[in-house]
N, C-alpha and C positions, 0 to 999 in steps of 0.2 A: 496749514498753509490757512485753515478755514479762519475768520475773525473769533479770537479767543473769545468775548464774551457770548459771543453766539455758542459754542462750545458750554460752555459754564452755562449757561441759559439751561439748556439740552439738558445736560446733567439732570438739574435740578425740579427739570419739568417730568422726566421719567420717575425721578426718586420723590416724585413729591415733600422734600426733604433737603432745607441747605447744608444738615450735616451731613446725610450720608453720600452727599455732592462729594463735598468738603472731600470726600474723606477716597471717595472714588475717583478724583482726581488729583490726590492728594496736595491739595491746599489746604491754609485755615478759610475758615468759616467765613471770616469778618473780610477774606479778600475776597471768594466767592459774591458774598453779599454786594459787595464794590462790584464788580463784574457784570451784577443782574442790575443794580440798580445807573449804571453807567449806559448799557443797554435799552432800558425804559427812558432816559431820558433819551438817547438819541431815536427810539421809537416816539419818543412825544407820548405813552403810554404807559398803563399797568400794565405786567405780563402775569402777576401773581396778588393774590386776596389773600391777607393773611388775618385770621380769628382766632382766635383763645390758643394760639404756639402749632397752629396748624396752616396750610399754605392747599389752596389750591390755584388751577390757572383759569384766569379770566375772560371771556372773549375771545380779544386780543392775542391772550397766551398759546388757545388753542390753534389760532392760526397762524400765530409767531412759529410754535411746536412743529407745523405740517412744510410749513417753509423752511425750519433750522434742520429737519432730517433731509429735505432733499438737497442744500445745499450743501450737509457736509459729505453727502452721500455722494454728491458729484466731486466735492474733494478727496476722498479718497482713491474715486474712480480717476483723476488725474494723475494721483501722487500713481497710484500702478501702471497707471499706461505708461508714463513716462519713466520708472523704474524697468516694466517688461520692453522699450526702448534702447535700452543701455544690456539689454540680454540677461537681467538678474529677474532668478528663478527663486525671489523670496519674498518676507512678509507674510500677514495675517494670513489665515482662510480660517473663515465662521462659517463653519459647520450647524445645520441642525438634525434632527432626528428625531421622528415617533421611537416609540420604547423598545419594541421589537429590534427594529433597526442598528440604533443607537449602545444600546447593552451587548446585543447579538453577532451582530454584521459588520460595522464600519469600525469596531478599535483595530479592527486585525488591517483592514482596509487603509486607517489612515497609519497604520504604521507600517507596512508596508509602505506609503506617499512620502512617507518623511526619509525614511531611507533610503529615500531616489535622491532627496531633493534637502538634504538637512537644515537650508534658510531656512524653508517654509516651516514659519510657526502656526498650527493650527490647532483650534477651538472648536470642543464640540460642547455642543447642549441637547439634552435628552428632557423631552417630554410628552405630551400626548400629540396625534395630530397636526389638533386647533390651537395649541399652542405656538408650535415650530409655525404652523403658515403665518398666526398672525407676527412673529418675530422677522419672520421674510418678507412679511407684509410693508412691517415698520424700519426693513431696511436694515438693521438689529444683525443683520447673518445674510450671507450672500446666497448661499442656498439649502434648502431645506430635503431630505428625503423624508418619505411619509407611507405608511399603510392606505391604501385605497386608491381614489383619485382627486383633485383638489377643484373643488366647484368655485374657484376665484377668481373675479371676475380680473383682479387687479395682479396675478399671476398667471405663469406660463408653468403648465406642466409636463412632464416627458417618464414615458415607460419607461423602469429600466430591467423590471426580472417579474416574475411570475414566485406568486409563494403558495403553500397548500397552508390550510388547517386544517386540521382534525380532532378528536375527541379524543379528551384525556382525562383520566383518571388512574385511582387507584387498583393495582391486580385485582385487588378480592372484590373490587368493584362488580356489580352488574355487569355493566357494559360491557369490562374487559373480558366477556366469554363470546362475544359477539363479532365476527369477522366485518362486520358494516353495518353504520348504522344510521334507521333514517330520518329524517328530521321531523317525522311525527313523532315518532319514539322519545325524542328529548323531553315532551311534556313531561314525562313521568318520572324523572330521577331530577335528584336537586341539583343548581346548575350554579356553579361562580363566574358572575360576569364581570364586566372590565366594567370602568367608570362611563360617566357621561365625555362623551367629548373625545371617545380614545376613537383612531381608525381603527382597528381591529373591530370592536363594540358594533360602528357603521356597518360595515361590513357583512361580519354575522348578521344584525337587522334586515338589512337589505334580503340577504340568502335567504334569510326563515321566511320573510310574508314570499320572496319568486316562489320558496314551496310550498305555500298559502299554511305558512305557519304563524300564529301573531306573538311576536316576542315575549309580548305581557304575560302569554299565556305558561313562561317558564315559569320554575320553581326556586326564582333567585334568591340563596339562602345568606349573599352577600356579593357585595361588587365592591374591586379595590383597583388601583392606580397602579399595584406593581405583578410582574410579573413570573418574580422572585415568589411573591408571596401566594399570590395561586395555586403555582408548581404546589408549594410548601403546603398550602390546605387542601388541595384534588389527591395528595400523596395521605392523607391521613384518613378517607375515604368519607370528609364530607359533604360532598358531591362531584361531579363531571366540567372538564370546565374545558374551552375551545382554541385553543392554540396552534401558533405555530410551528412544522415539524423544527427549525432552525431554535427555535426553545429548550426543549427538553431534551437534546439530545444526549445530555450526561445523565441526564433521571432516566432515560428508557435503558441505557446500556449498565445501569445498573440496577435494572429493574423495581428501580419506585416506581415507577408512573410505568402507565401502558394508554400507548398511541389507536385508535382504531375511526379508518376511516369512513367521511362521511358518503351517501348516495345520495343523488350526483357528487359529484366533489366540491370544495368551497378551495375556490381557488381568486388569490387576488392578487391587484398590483402593487409592487412598490415601485413608487414613482417619486421624481424628484421637480421639486419648486423654485422657482426665480419670480423677483418680481418683471414686468416685461418691459419697463423703461430704463432697465440698469444695465448698463453695457456689462456686458460678460469678458471678462479680464482672461491673459490667456492661461492664468494660474488655477484659477475657478472651472472654465475651458478644462482643463487639462488633466485635473482633478476627477472632470462627472466624466469626461472619459474613460481615465481609468478604474474608476470607480463602477463604472455598470461593465466595462469587458472583466471585471474579478464577479462580478454576481452573476453575470452568464456563463460564466467559467464553472461557478461553484452552483451554478440551476443544472448544467449541464453533466454534472459529477453525480447528483445528487438526484437525477431523473432513473 
């Protein structure tokens, strides 16, 4: 429904490449170039600078991109609302999730939701909490599940459930013998940390600071963006990590890892974020309600 020239411009602006935009849109590159040129002529201004085979947005192009995202988002919302009025439970559902939720929690929820509504086409983007919020804010995702709370002024945040983080280490590690661990004791052992921008890392750092332990006082031997890689390194005895219980359930059963509670307990929120001004379709609202119900049930079983 949206102007095709605007759709093509948006793709080029996001990829900063006519070739990649053409591939994403299943168009030829000359056709993409023609649509952008036509839009520039219509607006009476250049949208891209082209230097040495590379392109970048002009100041006018940056303004146009902001409006293009809003216009395309509204066109998508109109399409959804009209489908809902006809009683259809169908269409794309664009979900984002931080590592822990995206890899260990949401796949089963999406599978169950898809079984109920076969005509729904879910897409799941998994990244750290910062990346998820970026995509929700730019409206390329309907909603995002993150670890911790959002501080973005353009997003609304709702609590889904609580999650407990505990110390994780190999059975041979010194910490494995303890019934619980005090935050101050962690500075005496090698630590495997999450990468900057991770919601998990932000929650852990805040917890340590609250308990009088400076995060930089920990002996960080490596920083990783993959929970699977962190588990693998922790199992070798290289150091300890602090991870959610949902991540290491299999390794605990196999005896590859041991989990030790922190005192006081380290609890965090799983939250869902979405744009303040975006229409909340019945499909999105329905999935959100379903996810909250399933997460609350899983939390009761784990308690």
